N, C-alpha and C positions, 0 to 999 in steps of 0.2 A: 504494500500500500504506500502510496506517495506520502512523503513526509513534508511538513512545512515548519517554518519557524516564526515565532511571534516574540517581539521584544517587549519586556516588561520590567519596570523598575522594581527591584527587590534587593534585599540585603544578602541573598545567597550568591555564591560564586562557584562556577564550574568552568572547565576548559577542556579542549580536546574531544568534545562530543561530536562524533562524525555523523553527517547526514547522508542519506542514500543518493542525493543528487550531486555528489562530489563536492560538497562544501563542508566546512567544519567550523566549529566555534573556537575562537582563540581569545586570549586575554592579554592585555597590556596595561600596566599600571592599575590593576584591579578593575579594568573596564573590558567588557566583552564586545566582540565583533565577529564577522564571518569572512573567511577567505575561501577561494575555490582551489581545485587541485593543481592549478598553475601558479599558486601563490599570490593571486591577485586579490586585493581587498574588495569584497562585495559590500560589506557593511562595516564602516569604520568602527574601531573599538571605543565607542563613546557611551555605551549603555552599561548600566549596572548589572544587567543580566540579559542574556539571549536564551530563550526557552525553546526547546525542541519538542514538538508534539507529533504523534503519529497521525492524528486527525484533529480537525477543529474541535470536535466534541470532547477531546481530552483536555481542552483548556477550561479550567473551572474558575477563571477570573470573573468576578461579579462586576459586570459593567453597569454603570448607573443609569443608562438611557437606552432601554429596549434590547440591547444586544451585548454579546461578549466581544472581546477582541477577535477579529475575524479576517479572513481573506475576502477581497472584493473581486468579482469577475465582471469585467467591462470589455465588450468586443473581443472576447477570447483572450484577454490579457488579465494577469493576476496582479493584485496589489494587496499589501498588508497594512492593517492598522497597527501602529506601534505606539508604545508608551515610553517616554524618557524618564530620566531620574527625577525630574520635577513633576512627575505624574501628569504630564500633558500629552495629548494624543496627536498623531500626525499620520501620514500615509506614505509608504515607500513602494517601489516596484520590486520585481524579483531580482533586479540587479543591485538593489540596495539604494537606488537613487531616491532622494526625498522629493515626493510629488506635492505634498501638503505639509507645511511647517507644523511641528509639534507644539501647538499653542492652545489646543482645544481640550475642554474637560470631557466631552463625549462627541462621538461621530456615529451617526446612525447608518443603517443600510440604505443603499440607493433604491429609490422607488420612483418610477416614471421619470428617470433622468436626474433626480436630485436626492441629496442626502442631508439630513439635519445635522447641524453642528452646534455645540454649546460652549460658551465662555462665561464663567461667573454667573451661571443660572439664567443666561439669556440665550435665545436660540435664533439661528439663521439657516441658510442653505448654501451648499456647494453644488456645482454641476459635475458632470462626468469628466470634465477637463481639470477638475480639482480647483476651480476658481470659486471664490466666495462671491456668489451672485446676490445674496441677501445677507446683509450684515447681522450678526447675532445681537439684536437689540430688543427682541420680543420675549415676553414671558412664555409664549407657546407658539410654535409653528406646526401646522398640520402637514401631512403628506400632500404633495401636489396631485390633485384629482380633477379630471375634466378641464384642465387648463386654468384652474383657480387655486389660490393659496389663501387659506384662512389663518390669520394671526390673532393672538390674544395679548392684551396688556391689562394690568391691574391699575385701577385708579388709586389715588392717595388714601381713600377710605376702604380699599380692599375689594372694590367691585370689579368683576371681570367685564371687559369690553372687547368686542370682536370687530375686525376689519377684513376686507377682501382685496387681494392683490392679483394682478394678472401675471403671466409668465415673463413679462418684461420687468417685473418687480415694481410696477407702478401701482400705487394705492388708488383703486377705483372707488371703493366704498370705505369711508373712514370709520373710526372707532365710535360708531353711533349705536351699535347693536349689543344687546344683552346675550344673544346667542345666534350663531349661524351654524346650521346643521349640515351634515353631509348631503351631497347632491343625490337626487333621484330623478331620472328622466330630465337631466340637465337643469333641474330647479332645486334650490336650497331653501329650506324653511328659515325664516328669520324672526327674531323677537326684539321688539323695541318698546320700552315702557309698558311691558306686559301685553302688548298687542302683537299679533302674528301676521306675517305676510310671506312673500316669496321673492327670491333673487335668482337670476340665472347664473350660469357658470362664467359669464363675462362680468360678473359682479354688478349687474344692472338690476334694479328693483323692478319686478314685473307685477307684483301685487303689493300695494302699500300695506304696511302693518296696521290693520284696522280691525282684525278679527280676534275673538277671544281664544281661538285655537284653529290650527289648520293641520291636515294630514298630508303625508307625502303623496305625490302624484301617482296614479295608477292608470295606465292606458290613456294618458293625456288628460285625465280629470282628477281634481283634488276636492275633497269635501272640506268645507270651511264652516266655522261656527260663530254666530253672533247672537247675543241676547237669548242664549240657550236654544237657538234654532239652527238647523243645518241647511246648507245649500251647497252648490257645486260650482267650481270655476274651471275654465279651460287653461291651456298653457299661456294664453295672453292675459289671463286674469279676469276675463269676462265671466259673469255669472250666467250659467246656461239654463237655470231653472226659473220659472216665473214666480215661484213662491218658495218659502222655507218649510222645513219639516222638523218635527219633534225628534225624529231619529232617522239616521241614514247610514248605509253601509258604503264602503269603498267599492269602486268598480272592479 
């Protein structure tokens, strides 16, 4: 089984641990690195420890943000998340070249072309070229789904507020919302001042928040509630029923 290596800050020291891919761990001045069989330095000896795992699953390091230290697979290329002596995370390729500086407190898995990164409890995004495309300035950043990015910040009184960005990282809908839900049929339920409405995945409001509750769309129709009565709206936000009902099911 193919072996991989992951770099982790630790007080343990080993050397001369041979890998099956013709590389080995070496130590210099109590710092570990990796060389290949030709004596070429693959990873400079700057880490307190280089760990050798048979599989990723053998790594029991508890990562604070969704994942453990891991290999990343992008376009048939492999990259490793690494941790330096200052407990900061970065990304290297299989040749040991640093692709993303080790300055982050957590790095998430790539999803739809982006991965979440964290610095000091604030989150942002990197792309698959390892560029920081969204600075880590938000209290929460959701995965990019349907071309929209939902971010959350807390107000001074501790209230959560949500905003919506496009993939150009432009804020289309500002922090006016108490909740923005995941999209369904390219529509996201929104809550503002205890009133419910809808926003599309371009972050544009399609149904103003005026209802006491709305359900997700089903087959292009969503049921909405106002004054304890139910009605239905289409994807444009137009009510399709001439009257309201005391009870109504989803389509």
